[in-house]
N, C-alpha and C positions, 0 to 999 in steps of 0.2 A: 482436480478431482477426477479420478479415472474409474470410479466404482461403476460396474456394469449394471447395477441394480438401481441406478438413479431414477427418480421420478421427476416429471416436469412439475414445476411449481410456478404458479402465476402470482406475481407481486404487483399490487396496485400502488402507484405513487400518487399521493394527493396533489391536486393542481396547485396548491399553495406552498408546496415544498420548495425550499430555497437552499442552495448550496452554501456551506459555511467555510470560510477560509481559515486555515490553521497554519501557523508558522513555527510551531514548537510541539513536540510530542514526547510523551513519557510512556515507557512500557514497564509494567510490573508483572513479575512472574510469581505465581503462587503454586502450591502443589496441585490444586484442582482447577486453576484458571489462569488466563493471561489477560491482563487489563490494559487496554490502550486508551490513553487520555490525550486529547488534542486540545490545544489552547491557542489563543491569539494574544501575542505579546505586542503591545503598541510600540512603534519605533521610538527610539531615544527615551524610553521609560523603563521602569522596572515593574510596571503593573500589567497584568494580563487577565484573561477571562477564559475559563474552561468552556469550550464550545461543544464538546462531545466526549462521551466515555463509553467504551465498548468492552464487554466481557466475552471472552471466547474460551471454549474448552481447549485443553492442550492439543487435541487432535485437530480441531478447526483452526487453531492458531498456526499449526504446522502447514495445513493445506492452504491457508491464506498467505503465509510466507512464500510458499512455492509459487502460487499463482501471481503474487505481486512481483516476485523476483523475475519470473519468466516474462511478464508483461513489460516491466521496466527495461530489461535487457533487449527485448525485441523492439521496443519503441526507440530507445536511444541508439541502438546499433543502426537502425534505419536512418535516423537523423544524422549520425556521424558519417555514414556512407553517402548520404545526399550532399553533405558539405565537403565531400572529397577527402575525408579523413579516414585513416585505417582504424579498424577496431583491433583490440589486443590480440584476438585470435589470428587475424591476418598477419600481424607483425611477427607473432611467434612462428608462423609457418615459413616466413622468409628468412629467419635466422638460421 
């Protein structure tokens, strides 16, 4: 999000908030929204439970995708470098 007109927003997180683990996700794209559904599928079973559902506008979905992509690339590139492994960008430069 690079909008120069951004306003600071204060978000309160209730003290009883608990993170929920999800090991499966589904993305549904409609004309006016993108729906992200997160579920937990029990190991060695075919039963699961929906743990969260988030509806985004297409614009917010695109911004979320960019932020998630950049964060994951930055995080895993750092860990690959810490482990002494080359990231694909470095390998491409040496070819």
